[in-house]
N, CA, C and O atoms as a DFTB+ gen file, in Angstrom:
332 C
 N C O
     1  1      -5.996       6.999       5.653
     2  2      -6.458       6.507       4.976
     3  2      -6.944       5.040       5.293
     4  3      -6.486       3.979       4.870
     5  1      -8.219       5.317       6.335
     6  2      -8.619       4.529       6.952
     7  2     -10.411       4.391       7.140
     8  3     -11.089       5.328       7.561
     9  1     -11.020       2.968       6.717
    10  2     -12.729       3.235       6.427
    11  2     -12.567       2.657       7.466
    12  3     -11.836       1.714       7.767
    13  1     -13.804       3.688       8.446
    14  2     -14.233       3.348      10.422
    15  2     -15.585       2.323       9.893
    16  3     -15.721       2.137       8.684
    17  1     -16.169       1.940      10.487
    18  2     -17.446       1.248      10.319
    19  2     -18.092       1.316       9.600
    20  3     -18.521       0.647       8.660
    21  1     -18.205       2.137      10.001
    22  2     -19.994       3.504      10.011
    23  2     -19.827       3.593       8.256
    24  3     -20.791       3.333       7.537
    25  1     -18.581       3.962       7.730
    26  2     -18.579       4.579       6.399
    27  2     -18.561       3.324       5.744
    28  3     -18.734       3.533       4.543
    29  1     -18.362       1.472       6.107
    30  2     -18.327       0.594       4.704
    31  2     -19.470       0.290       4.945
    32  3     -19.849      -0.722       4.356
    33  1     -20.201       0.783       5.604
    34  2     -22.027      -0.362       5.767
    35  2     -22.969       1.102       4.499
    36  3     -24.182       1.067       4.290
    37  1     -22.282       1.894       4.046
    38  2     -23.198       2.426       3.146
    39  2     -22.970       2.223       1.778
    40  3     -21.835       2.193       1.301
    41  1     -24.254       2.048       0.962
    42  2     -24.161       1.540      -0.108
    43  2     -23.330       2.084      -1.512
    44  3     -22.769       1.561      -2.475
    45  1     -23.643       3.630      -0.948
    46  2     -22.525       4.499      -2.234
    47  2     -21.847       5.495      -1.318
    48  3     -22.178       5.870      -0.193
    49  1     -20.607       5.899      -2.232
    50  2     -20.206       7.388      -2.048
    51  2     -20.519       8.768      -2.913
    52  3     -21.067       8.822      -4.014
    53  1     -20.137       9.611      -2.299
    54  2     -19.783      10.603      -3.265
    55  2     -18.827      11.133      -3.638
    56  3     -18.136      11.428      -2.663
    57  1     -18.368      11.442      -4.588
    58  2     -17.395      11.629      -5.181
    59  2     -16.313      12.332      -4.406
    60  3     -15.203      11.831      -4.584
    61  1     -16.368      13.829      -3.227
    62  2     -16.158      14.193      -2.337
    63  2     -15.840      13.505      -0.977
    64  3     -14.924      13.894      -0.252
    65  1     -16.755      12.332      -0.641
    66  2     -16.823      11.624       0.408
    67  2     -15.237      11.000      -0.171
    68  3     -14.296      11.193       0.599
    69  1     -14.961      10.320      -1.399
    70  2     -14.093       9.739      -1.752
    71  2     -12.893       9.737      -1.767
    72  3     -11.951       8.953      -1.651
    73  1     -13.131      10.953      -1.964
    74  2     -11.675      12.166      -1.684
    75  2     -11.120      12.432      -0.554
    76  3      -9.898      12.405      -0.405
    77  1     -12.026      12.745       0.455
    78  2     -11.649      12.769       1.934
    79  2     -11.124      11.335       2.406
    80  3     -10.502      11.176       3.457
    81  1     -11.319      10.707       1.858
    82  2     -11.673       9.349       2.809
    83  2      -9.546       9.000       2.361
    84  3      -8.668       8.598       3.125
    85  1      -9.450       9.402       0.797
    86  2      -8.110       8.928       0.755
    87  2      -7.263      10.412       0.177
    88  3      -6.680      10.638      -0.883
    89  1      -7.548      11.419       1.624
    90  2      -6.594      13.027       1.221
    91  2      -6.202      13.159      -0.252
    92  3      -5.021      13.231      -0.593
    93  1      -7.531      13.198      -1.374
    94  2      -6.904      13.366      -2.246
    95  2      -8.015      14.390      -3.493
    96  3      -9.237      14.447      -3.631
    97  1      -7.055      14.957      -4.090
    98  2      -8.074      16.289      -4.526
    99  2      -9.411      15.235      -5.509
   100  3      -9.147      14.133      -5.992
   101  1     -10.580      15.814      -5.594
   102  2     -11.498      15.472      -5.945
   103  2     -11.260      15.569      -7.985
   104  3     -11.808      14.845      -8.817
   105  1     -10.457      16.503      -8.187
   106  2      -9.848      16.046      -9.692
   107  2      -9.039      14.499      -9.596
   108  3      -9.290      13.916     -10.650
   109  1      -8.465      13.934      -9.014
   110  2      -7.380      13.157      -9.215
   111  2      -8.893      12.246      -9.432
   112  3      -9.158      11.746     -10.526
   113  1      -9.799      12.119      -8.260
   114  2     -10.866      10.673      -8.438
   115  2     -11.303      11.106     -10.099
   116  3     -11.554      10.008     -10.596
   117  1     -11.449      11.838     -10.850
   118  2     -12.098      12.298     -11.932
   119  2     -11.091      11.447     -12.594
   120  3     -11.517      10.568     -13.343
   121  1     -10.046      11.555     -12.460
   122  2      -8.587      11.701     -13.524
   123  2      -8.610       9.859     -13.439
   124  3      -8.397       9.172     -14.438
   125  1      -8.893       9.300     -12.123
   126  2      -8.375       7.319     -11.926
   127  2      -9.441       7.243     -12.754
   128  3      -9.287       6.659     -13.827
   129  1     -10.587       7.756     -12.452
   130  2     -11.758       7.003     -13.059
   131  2     -11.696       6.532     -14.707
   132  3     -11.834       5.393     -15.152
   133  1     -11.381       8.098     -15.632
   134  2     -10.892       7.895     -16.772
   135  2      -9.807       6.807     -17.368
   136  3      -9.780       6.091     -18.369
   137  1      -8.924       7.041     -16.252
   138  2      -7.792       5.916     -16.990
   139  2      -7.929       4.652     -16.307
   140  3      -7.551       3.742     -17.045
   141  1      -8.397       4.172     -14.970
   142  2      -8.405       3.229     -14.553
   143  2      -9.947       2.426     -15.017
   144  3     -11.023       2.781     -14.536
   145  1      -9.834       1.507     -15.844
   146  2     -11.121       0.769     -16.566
   147  2     -11.870       0.253     -14.826
   148  3     -13.092       0.395     -14.808
   149  1     -11.360      -0.195     -13.720
   150  2     -11.640      -1.094     -12.713
   151  2     -12.567       0.098     -12.007
   152  3     -13.223      -0.281     -11.037
   153  1     -12.695       1.528     -12.396
   154  2     -13.740       2.275     -11.453
   155  2     -15.053       2.708     -12.257
   156  3     -15.070       3.609     -13.096
   157  1     -15.860       2.136     -11.976
   158  2     -16.812       2.026     -12.823
   159  2     -18.358       2.666     -11.427
   160  3     -19.236       1.995     -10.884
   161  1     -18.068       4.009     -11.333
   162  2     -19.710       4.525     -10.371
   163  2     -20.001       4.889     -11.491
   164  3     -19.700       5.285     -12.617
   165  1     -21.359       4.333     -10.056
   166  2     -22.859       4.353     -10.802
   167  2     -23.130       6.089     -11.296
   168  3     -22.520       6.943     -10.654
   169  1     -23.818       6.417     -12.148
   170  2     -24.521       8.288     -11.677
   171  2     -25.543       8.404     -11.327
   172  3     -26.118       7.339     -11.551
   173  1     -26.526       9.449     -10.645
   174  2     -27.258       9.470     -10.602
   175  2     -28.167      10.553     -11.197
   176  3     -27.772      11.719     -11.226
   177  1     -29.270      10.235     -11.631
   178  2     -29.766      11.747     -12.279
   179  2     -29.362      13.024     -12.439
   180  3     -29.547      13.751     -13.416
   181  1     -29.143      13.116     -12.045
   182  2     -28.220      14.749     -11.848
   183  2     -27.395      14.603     -12.188
   184  3     -26.787      15.614     -11.839
   185  1     -26.192      13.516     -13.153
   186  2     -24.947      12.912     -13.033
   187  2     -23.768      12.436     -12.271
   188  3     -22.786      11.754     -12.565
   189  1     -24.227      13.072     -11.099
   190  2     -23.173      12.684     -10.192
   191  2     -22.433      11.397      -9.656
   192  3     -23.275      10.785      -8.999
   193  1     -21.776      11.022      -9.647
   194  2     -20.866      10.039      -9.382
   195  2     -20.917       9.601      -8.061
   196  3     -20.661      10.200      -7.017
   197  1     -21.413       8.080      -8.341
   198  2     -21.513       7.352      -6.838
   199  2     -20.614       6.320      -6.793
   200  3     -20.662       5.431      -7.643
   201  1     -19.694       6.319      -5.798
   202  2     -19.177       4.704      -5.704
   203  2     -19.238       3.957      -4.760
   204  3     -19.108       4.396      -3.618
   205  1     -19.434       2.760      -4.991
   206  2     -19.826       1.196      -4.481
   207  2     -18.642       0.904      -3.404
   208  3     -17.511       1.355      -3.584
   209  1     -18.917       0.272      -2.499
   210  2     -17.974      -0.489      -1.881
   211  2     -16.167      -0.915      -2.744
   212  3     -14.964      -0.659      -2.714
   213  1     -17.260      -1.741      -3.435
   214  2     -16.456      -2.751      -4.533
   215  2     -14.878      -1.031      -5.195
   216  3     -13.655      -0.944      -5.089
   217  1     -15.853      -0.206      -5.725
   218  2     -14.967       0.931      -5.969
   219  2     -13.624       1.190      -5.226
   220  3     -12.441       1.200      -5.567
   221  1     -14.450       1.439      -3.819
   222  2     -13.660       2.156      -3.101
   223  2     -11.943       1.420      -2.627
   224  3     -10.883       1.828      -2.151
   225  1     -12.631      -0.075      -3.195
   226  2     -11.441      -1.309      -2.942
   227  2     -10.528      -1.040      -4.342
   228  3      -9.315      -1.235      -4.267
   229  1     -11.047      -0.644      -5.464
   230  2     -10.025      -0.597      -6.431
   231  2      -9.507       0.710      -5.772
   232  3      -8.319       0.814      -5.469
   233  1     -10.198       1.480      -5.600
   234  2      -9.360       3.280      -4.864
   235  2      -8.311       3.206      -4.530
   236  3      -7.405       3.919      -4.960
   237  1      -8.167       2.141      -3.511
   238  2      -7.577       1.782      -2.467
   239  2      -6.229       1.038      -3.001
   240  3      -5.093       1.291      -2.600
   241  1      -6.616      -0.028      -4.083
   242  2      -5.210      -0.315      -4.807
   243  2      -4.556       0.643      -5.666
   244  3      -3.329       0.658      -5.759
   245  1      -5.415       1.570      -6.400
   246  2      -4.633       3.048      -7.159
   247  2      -4.046       3.536      -6.487
   248  3      -2.912       3.792      -6.892
   249  1      -4.511       4.111      -4.638
   250  2      -3.766       4.756      -4.053
   251  2      -2.706       4.478      -3.815
   252  3      -1.759       5.258      -3.713
   253  1      -2.693       2.898      -3.643
   254  2      -1.266       2.425      -2.772
   255  2      -0.252       2.643      -3.919
   256  3       0.799       3.230      -3.664
   257  1      -0.556       2.130      -5.369
   258  2       0.145       1.737      -6.446
   259  2       1.062       2.967      -6.548
   260  3       2.286       3.045      -6.439
   261  1      -0.479       4.517      -6.943
   262  2       0.513       5.531      -7.052
   263  2       1.279       6.014      -6.004
   264  3       2.503       6.122      -6.079
   265  1       0.497       6.366      -4.843
   266  2       1.076       7.568      -3.917
   267  2       2.093       6.731      -3.129
   268  3       3.214       7.239      -3.131
   269  1       1.986       5.604      -2.470
   270  2       2.808       4.788      -1.940
   271  2       3.995       4.054      -2.066
   272  3       4.989       4.023      -1.340
   273  1       3.492       2.951      -4.020
   274  2       4.851       2.396      -4.424
   275  2       5.606       3.284      -5.417
   276  3       6.764       3.044      -5.760
   277  1       4.953       4.227      -5.820
   278  2       5.649       5.002      -6.739
   279  2       5.518       5.099      -7.998
   280  3       6.285       5.834      -8.619
   281  1       4.303       4.226      -8.792
   282  2       4.173       3.453      -9.803
   283  2       3.545       5.144     -10.285
   284  3       3.208       6.209      -9.767
   285  1       3.678       4.490     -11.618
   286  2       3.064       5.473     -13.030
   287  2       1.877       5.181     -12.996
   288  3       1.422       4.265     -12.312
   289  1       1.027       6.143     -13.946
   290  2      -0.579       5.714     -13.744
   291  2      -0.437       4.413     -14.809
   292  3      -1.281       3.548     -14.575
   293  1       0.471       4.105     -15.941
   294  2       0.894       3.136     -16.854
   295  2       1.227       2.078     -16.207
   296  3       0.620       1.007     -16.225
   297  1       2.298       2.361     -15.552
   298  2       2.812       1.034     -14.357
   299  2       2.140       0.352     -14.058
   300  3       2.104      -0.865     -14.236
   301  1       0.956       1.558     -13.139
   302  2      -0.363       0.891     -12.061
   303  2      -1.161       0.147     -13.062
   304  3      -1.431      -1.019     -12.774
   305  1      -1.636       0.682     -14.331
   306  2      -2.592      -0.313     -15.165
   307  2      -1.971      -1.467     -15.291
   308  3      -2.396      -2.498     -14.771
   309  1      -0.473      -1.376     -16.280
   310  2      -0.215      -2.467     -16.404
   311  2      -0.227      -3.684     -15.228
   312  3      -0.788      -4.756     -15.456
   313  1       0.563      -3.358     -13.734
   314  2       0.204      -3.472     -12.389
   315  2      -1.250      -4.418     -11.712
   316  3      -1.121      -5.292     -10.856
   317  1      -2.676      -3.971     -12.362
   318  2      -3.701      -4.032     -11.755
   319  2      -4.085      -5.263     -13.273
   320  3      -4.798      -6.225     -12.989
   321  1      -3.780      -5.186     -14.175
   322  2      -4.259      -5.575     -15.471
   323  2      -3.403      -7.165     -14.867
   324  3      -4.073      -8.170     -15.101
   325  1      -2.424      -7.348     -14.350
   326  2      -2.102      -8.603     -14.371
   327  2      -2.296      -9.422     -13.172
   328  3      -1.682     -10.487     -13.104
   329  1      -3.155      -9.025     -12.115
   330  2      -3.830      -9.727     -11.225
   331  2      -5.144      -9.660     -12.333
   332  3      -6.214     -10.202     -12.055
């Protein structure tokens, strides 16, 4: 889960790129988008999600809480709301 300098220069990331960065399924990214209101990817005319660097930072927090700290989705939501 490392963002190299090249990828941090991008304005938008496709959902497949986000899934690859965090080594998770695309469906997990979609699920997190529904569950966590801090994720608000833009959508292009085709309806494809475009994630901003801010979204990537938020996904990094969500990923850390769920995958590394073992929080449930509800627990992670509460933790994020407190911050």
